C-alpha positions as CSV (number, residue, x, y, z in Angstrom):
1,M,102.1,93.7,68.4
2,S,98.9,91.6,68.3
3,T,95.5,92.3,67.0
4,V,92.9,91.0,69.4
5,L,89.1,91.0,69.7
6,V,88.0,92.7,72.9
7,R,84.5,91.7,74.1
8,Y,82.9,93.8,76.8
9,F,80.4,92.5,79.3
10,A,77.8,94.3,81.7
11,G,79.1,97.6,83.0
12,A,82.2,97.5,80.9
13,R,80.0,97.3,77.8
14,A,78.1,100.3,79.0
15,A,81.2,102.3,79.7
16,A,82.8,101.4,76.3
17,G,79.7,102.1,74.3
18,V,80.4,99.0,72.1
19,T,79.9,95.3,72.5
20,E,83.2,94.3,70.9
21,E,86.0,95.8,68.9
22,K,89.4,94.8,67.4
23,V,92.4,96.5,68.9
24,S,96.2,96.2,68.5
25,A,98.3,95.9,71.6
26,A,101.5,94.0,72.7
27,T,100.4,93.2,76.3
28,L,97.2,93.3,78.4
29,G,98.7,96.4,80.1
30,D,99.1,98.2,76.8
31,L,95.6,97.1,75.7
32,L,94.0,98.5,78.9
33,A,95.9,101.8,78.6
34,N,94.8,102.1,75.0
35,L,91.2,101.3,75.8
36,G,91.1,103.8,78.6
37,C,92.5,106.6,76.3
38,Q,90.2,105.7,73.4
39,H,86.9,105.4,75.4
40,G,87.5,107.9,78.2
41,P,87.5,108.0,82.0
42,A,84.4,106.0,82.6
43,L,85.9,102.9,80.9
44,A,89.4,103.6,82.4
45,T,87.9,103.5,85.9
46,T,85.8,100.4,85.1
47,L,88.9,98.6,83.8
48,T,90.6,98.9,87.2
49,A,88.0,96.6,88.8
50,C,87.7,94.0,85.9
51,S,89.1,90.6,85.4
52,Y,90.2,89.4,82.0
53,L,90.0,86.2,80.0
54,V,92.3,85.6,77.1
55,D,91.0,82.8,74.8
56,G,89.0,81.6,77.8
57,A,91.8,81.5,80.4
58,Q,92.1,83.9,83.2
59,W,94.9,86.4,82.5
60,R,96.6,88.2,85.4
61,D,100.1,89.0,84.0
62,R,99.6,92.4,82.4
63,S,103.1,92.4,80.9
64,A,102.9,89.0,79.1
65,P,102.6,89.2,75.3
66,L,99.1,88.8,74.0
67,P,98.6,86.0,71.4
68,D,97.8,87.3,67.9
69,A,94.1,87.0,67.1
70,A,93.2,86.2,70.7
71,T,89.8,87.1,72.2
72,V,90.0,89.2,75.4
73,D,86.9,89.2,77.5
74,V,86.5,92.2,79.9
75,L,84.5,91.1,82.9
76,P,83.5,93.6,85.6
77,P,82.6,92.4,89.1
78,F,79.1,90.8,89.1
79,A,76.7,91.3,91.9
80,G,74.0,89.0,93.1
81,G,73.9,85.5,94.2
């Protein structure tokens, strides 16, 4: 299990109620499940529409192990143009 820094942006930040936090999880899927349970249904719903960067790289495989001490950016869809 890895300890990662989770940074929230825009609507994800509002739903989580924090800017960032350290969380332990083995995979991105585990991390998202833990965050949804910890912060409630508003964040759990928001997380379904987000994309994720792990140490600056887009991360799609929710079952791949997270690197220890990684930074996970939670990016909701952005509007505008």
